[in-house]
C-alpha positions as CSV (number, residue, x, y, z in Angstrom):
1,M,2.1,4.5,-23.4
2,S,-1.1,3.4,-25.0
3,T,-3.2,0.6,-23.4
4,P,-2.6,-2.8,-25.1
5,T,-5.4,-4.3,-27.1
6,L,-7.0,-7.5,-25.8
7,K,-5.1,-9.6,-28.3
8,R,-1.8,-7.9,-27.4
9,K,-2.5,-8.4,-23.6
10,E,-2.9,-12.1,-24.2
11,E,0.4,-12.2,-26.1
12,L,2.2,-10.3,-23.3
13,K,0.6,-12.5,-20.7
14,K,2.0,-15.6,-22.4
15,Q,5.5,-14.0,-22.6
16,I,5.4,-13.3,-18.9
17,E,4.2,-16.8,-18.1
18,R,7.1,-18.3,-20.0
19,L,9.7,-15.9,-18.5
20,C,8.4,-16.6,-14.9
21,K,8.5,-20.4,-15.5
22,D,12.0,-20.2,-17.0
23,K,13.4,-18.0,-14.3
24,N,11.4,-19.2,-11.3
25,A,9.9,-15.7,-10.8
26,L,6.9,-14.6,-8.8
27,I,5.0,-11.5,-9.6
28,L,3.5,-9.6,-6.7
29,A,1.1,-6.8,-7.3
30,H,-0.6,-4.2,-5.1
31,Y,-4.3,-3.5,-5.5
32,Y,-3.4,0.0,-6.8
33,Q,-1.8,-1.4,-10.0
34,E,-3.3,-1.1,-13.5
35,D,-5.9,-3.8,-14.3
36,E,-3.7,-5.7,-16.7
37,I,-0.9,-6.0,-14.1
38,Q,-3.4,-7.3,-11.6
39,D,-4.4,-9.9,-14.2
40,I,-0.9,-11.2,-14.7
41,A,0.2,-11.2,-11.0
42,H,0.6,-14.5,-9.2
43,F,-0.5,-12.8,-6.0
44,I,-2.4,-9.5,-5.3
45,G,-2.7,-7.9,-1.9
46,D,-2.2,-5.0,0.4
47,S,1.1,-4.1,2.1
48,L,0.8,-6.7,4.9
49,E,-0.3,-9.5,2.6
50,L,2.5,-8.8,0.1
51,S,5.1,-8.6,2.9
52,R,4.1,-12.1,4.1
53,K,4.1,-13.5,0.6
54,A,7.6,-12.0,-0.1
55,A,8.9,-13.6,3.1
56,S,7.5,-17.1,2.3
57,T,8.0,-17.6,-1.4
58,D,10.3,-20.2,-2.9
59,A,10.8,-18.2,-6.0
60,D,14.3,-17.1,-7.0
61,I,13.1,-13.8,-8.4
62,I,10.4,-11.4,-7.1
63,V,8.9,-8.9,-9.5
64,F,7.3,-6.3,-7.3
65,C,4.6,-4.4,-9.1
66,G,4.0,-1.6,-6.6
67,V,6.1,1.2,-5.4
68,H,9.8,1.4,-4.3
69,F,9.3,1.0,-0.6
70,M,7.3,-2.2,-1.2
71,A,10.1,-3.7,-3.3
72,E,12.6,-2.7,-0.6
73,T,10.5,-4.5,2.0
74,A,10.7,-7.7,-0.1
75,K,14.5,-7.4,-0.4
76,I,14.8,-6.8,3.4
77,L,12.8,-10.0,4.0
78,S,14.5,-12.1,1.3
79,P,18.1,-10.8,0.8
80,E,19.0,-14.0,-1.1
81,K,16.4,-13.3,-3.8
82,T,16.6,-11.0,-6.8
83,V,13.9,-8.3,-6.3
84,L,12.9,-6.4,-9.4
85,I,10.6,-3.4,-9.9
86,P,9.3,-2.6,-13.4
87,D,9.9,1.1,-13.0
88,I,12.6,2.3,-10.6
89,E,10.9,5.8,-10.5
90,A,7.8,4.3,-8.9
91,G,8.2,6.1,-5.6
92,C,5.8,7.2,-2.9
93,S,4.8,10.8,-1.9
94,L,4.4,9.7,1.7
95,A,7.8,8.0,1.9
96,D,9.3,11.1,0.2
97,E,7.9,13.3,3.0
98,C,9.9,11.5,5.6
99,P,13.6,11.9,4.7
100,E,16.1,9.8,6.6
101,D,18.1,12.8,8.1
102,E,15.0,14.8,9.1
103,F,13.5,11.7,10.8
104,K,16.7,11.1,12.7
105,S,16.7,14.7,14.0
106,F,13.0,14.3,14.9
107,L,13.8,11.2,17.0
108,H,16.7,12.9,18.7
109,S,14.3,15.8,19.7
110,N,11.9,13.3,21.1
111,P,13.9,10.7,23.1
112,D,12.4,7.8,25.1
113,H,9.7,7.2,22.5
114,F,8.8,3.8,21.0
115,V,8.9,4.4,17.3
116,I,6.2,2.9,15.1
117,S,6.6,3.5,11.4
118,Y,3.9,2.8,8.8
119,I,5.3,0.5,6.1
120,N,5.0,3.3,3.6
121,C,8.5,4.6,4.3
122,T,12.0,4.0,3.1
123,A,14.3,1.3,4.3
124,A,16.5,3.9,6.0
125,V,13.5,5.1,8.1
126,K,12.4,1.5,8.9
127,A,16.0,1.0,10.2
128,Q,15.4,3.8,12.8
129,S,12.1,2.3,13.9
130,D,11.2,-0.1,16.7
131,L,8.1,-1.5,14.9
132,I,6.6,-1.4,11.5
133,C,2.9,-1.5,10.9
134,T,0.4,-1.4,8.0
135,S,-3.1,0.0,7.8
136,S,-4.3,-3.5,8.4
137,N,-2.7,-4.0,11.7
138,A,-1.8,-0.5,13.1
139,V,-4.5,-0.4,15.7
140,E,-3.9,-4.0,16.8
141,L,-0.1,-3.3,17.2
142,V,-0.5,0.0,19.0
143,N,-2.8,-1.7,21.5
144,K,-0.1,-4.2,22.3
145,I,2.5,-1.5,23.3
146,P,2.6,-1.0,27.1
147,K,0.6,2.0,28.3
148,N,3.6,3.6,30.0
149,K,5.5,3.9,26.7
150,K,5.4,7.1,24.7
151,I,4.9,6.5,21.0
152,I,6.1,8.2,17.9
153,F,4.0,7.4,14.8
154,A,5.3,8.1,11.3
155,P,4.9,9.1,8.6
156,D,1.2,9.4,7.9
157,K,-0.6,11.9,10.2
158,N,-4.1,10.9,9.0
159,L,-3.5,7.2,9.6
160,G,-1.9,8.2,13.0
161,K,-5.0,10.3,14.0
162,W,-7.3,7.4,13.1
163,V,-5.2,5.0,15.1
164,E,-5.3,7.4,18.1
165,S,-9.1,7.5,17.9
166,K,-9.4,3.7,17.7
167,S,-6.8,2.8,20.3
168,G,-7.2,5.7,22.8
169,R,-3.4,6.2,22.8
170,E,-2.0,9.7,22.3
171,M,1.0,9.6,20.0
172,K,3.5,12.1,18.6
173,L,2.8,12.2,14.8
174,W,5.1,12.9,11.9
175,E,3.3,15.4,9.6
176,G,3.2,13.4,6.4
177,S,0.3,12.4,4.1
178,C,-0.6,10.6,0.9
179,I,-1.3,12.7,-2.2
180,V,-4.0,10.3,-3.4
181,H,-6.0,10.2,-0.1
182,E,-5.6,13.9,0.4
183,S,-7.2,14.8,-2.9
184,F,-10.8,13.5,-2.4
185,S,-13.5,16.2,-2.3
186,E,-16.0,16.1,0.6
187,E,-18.4,18.1,-1.6
188,S,-18.2,15.4,-4.3
189,L,-18.7,12.7,-1.7
190,I,-21.8,14.3,-0.3
191,K,-23.3,14.7,-3.8
192,L,-22.7,11.0,-4.4
193,K,-24.3,10.1,-1.1
194,I,-27.4,12.1,-2.1
195,K,-27.6,10.5,-5.5
196,Y,-27.0,7.0,-4.0
197,P,-28.6,7.2,-0.5
198,N,-28.3,3.4,0.1
199,A,-24.6,3.2,-0.8
200,K,-22.1,2.2,1.9
201,V,-19.1,4.5,2.1
202,L,-15.8,2.7,2.3
203,A,-12.7,4.7,3.3
204,H,-9.0,4.1,3.7
205,P,-7.6,5.5,7.0
206,E,-5.1,7.6,5.1
207,C,-8.1,9.9,4.2
208,Q,-8.6,13.1,6.1
209,Q,-11.0,13.1,9.1
210,N,-13.8,15.1,7.4
211,L,-14.0,12.3,4.9
212,L,-13.7,9.5,7.4
213,D,-16.7,11.0,9.3
214,H,-18.9,10.0,6.3
215,A,-17.6,6.4,6.2
216,D,-19.7,3.3,7.1
217,F,-16.5,1.3,7.2
218,I,-12.8,2.3,7.5
219,G,-10.0,-0.1,6.7
220,S,-7.0,-1.2,4.6
221,T,-7.5,-2.0,0.9
222,S,-7.9,-5.8,1.7
223,K,-10.4,-5.1,4.5
224,L,-12.4,-2.8,2.2
225,L,-12.6,-5.6,-0.3
226,T,-13.7,-8.1,2.3
227,Y,-16.3,-5.8,3.7
228,S,-17.8,-5.2,0.2
229,Q,-17.9,-9.0,-0.3
230,E,-19.6,-9.7,3.0
231,N,-22.0,-6.8,3.2
232,E,-25.4,-7.2,1.8
233,S,-25.5,-3.7,0.3
234,T,-25.3,-3.6,-3.6
235,E,-23.9,0.0,-3.8
236,F,-20.5,1.3,-2.5
237,I,-18.8,4.6,-2.6
238,V,-15.0,3.9,-2.4
239,L,-12.6,6.4,-0.8
240,T,-9.2,5.1,-1.8
241,E,-7.1,4.6,-4.9
242,P,-9.4,3.2,-7.6
243,G,-7.3,0.2,-8.5
244,I,-9.1,-1.7,-5.8
245,I,-12.4,-1.1,-7.6
246,Y,-11.2,-3.4,-10.4
247,Q,-11.0,-6.3,-8.0
248,M,-14.3,-5.4,-6.4
249,K,-16.1,-5.3,-9.8
250,K,-14.3,-8.5,-10.9
251,D,-15.5,-10.4,-7.7
252,M,-18.9,-8.8,-7.5
253,P,-20.1,-7.8,-11.0
254,Q,-23.7,-7.5,-9.7
255,K,-22.8,-4.7,-7.3
256,I,-22.1,-1.0,-8.0
257,F,-18.8,0.6,-7.0
258,L,-18.4,4.4,-7.3
259,E,-15.2,6.4,-7.4
260,V,-15.2,9.7,-5.6
261,P,-14.0,12.7,-7.8
262,N,-11.1,14.8,-6.5
263,I,-11.2,18.5,-5.5
264,D,-11.2,19.6,-9.2
265,G,-14.1,17.3,-10.0
266,C,-12.0,14.8,-11.9
267,S,-12.4,11.1,-11.3
268,C,-8.7,10.6,-11.5
269,N,-7.5,9.7,-8.0
270,K,-4.9,7.3,-9.4
271,C,-1.5,7.1,-7.8
272,P,0.9,8.5,-10.4
273,Y,3.7,6.4,-9.0
274,M,1.8,3.1,-8.9
275,R,0.7,3.6,-12.5
276,L,4.3,4.0,-13.8
277,N,4.5,0.2,-13.9
278,T,3.1,-1.3,-17.1
279,I,2.8,-4.8,-18.4
280,E,5.5,-4.0,-21.0
281,K,7.9,-2.9,-18.3
282,V,7.3,-6.2,-16.4
283,I,8.5,-8.1,-19.5
284,D,11.5,-5.7,-19.9
285,C,12.6,-6.2,-16.2
286,L,12.4,-10.0,-16.5
287,N,14.3,-10.0,-19.7
288,N,17.0,-7.6,-18.5
289,M,16.9,-8.5,-14.8
290,S,16.7,-4.8,-14.1
291,P,15.8,-2.4,-12.4
292,K,17.0,-4.4,-9.4
293,I,16.6,-3.4,-5.7
294,I,20.1,-3.0,-4.2
295,M,20.5,-2.2,-0.5
296,E,23.3,-1.8,2.0
297,E,23.4,-4.8,4.3
298,E,23.7,-2.7,7.4
299,I,20.5,-0.9,6.6
300,R,18.8,-4.1,5.6
301,K,19.6,-5.8,8.9
302,K,18.4,-2.8,10.9
303,A,15.2,-2.5,8.9
304,L,14.5,-6.3,9.2
305,K,14.1,-6.2,13.0
306,P,11.0,-4.0,13.2
307,I,9.4,-5.8,10.2
308,Q,10.0,-9.2,11.8
309,R,8.5,-7.8,15.0
310,M,5.4,-6.7,13.1
311,L,5.0,-10.1,11.5
312,E,5.4,-11.8,14.9
313,M,3.0,-9.5,16.7
314,S,0.3,-9.6,13.9
315,N,-2.5,-12.0,14.3
């Protein structure tokens, strides 16, 4: 689908404003969404921030502009609300790499472990977990688990290894990873560092260790944004999905933010799932009240417990 013109964007934005007012709908968007979706969202954030907003809103309808597991999380927290997602095919490679049945077998093979699952997983995997975490709070939460408890961490091995290094806790890791954060090229990163020697390297902990070794700061999308706002540097190399760069440039137009090319040399590390959502699909889902997130109540209740525990334990 072609990118809407500026005039068309304004027309679509007004349509969305009217629909949201008429239907008491709230639009939540992740930082990895297209620019025009970030512009029409009522609230933009990372997984933790969006989870909290979904749990606290008075809206009757939540339009979740992100991927499927995020919309599921909103439904888990607010079962009485209608939760819509602009494109039902907006999945997640990381969640796909941790199927419910295989995870169940993995847990049976490793009994007596406290199970921490990254929020980037399905509701069915959340339902088998003791605690959910995000990249914002993973280290903090792991540090709160008693030292005598053995821990399973799923599904992102790169995030898990980083949490191990920061917490000093050895954990049994599920071997999953994110296609976006696995695609960055260390060679391309080094070339950028040579070209911009004063630039600070910002990295998401889902990146591989050889990339994290180059980072001046490692954190969730919201923490990367905050660091770039507070740091006096005027040049930043950003190792995460480039959707966040839109907010960085919007907040700090005087600073330079550089996207790292992938292994093939292409500056196209956009999440193909996140980008399935479009501003036109937001209008369609509000008009048609579909696609709608539907979940078995038994799964929802089981998945709710570790999410609530996360929210209670997070500072």
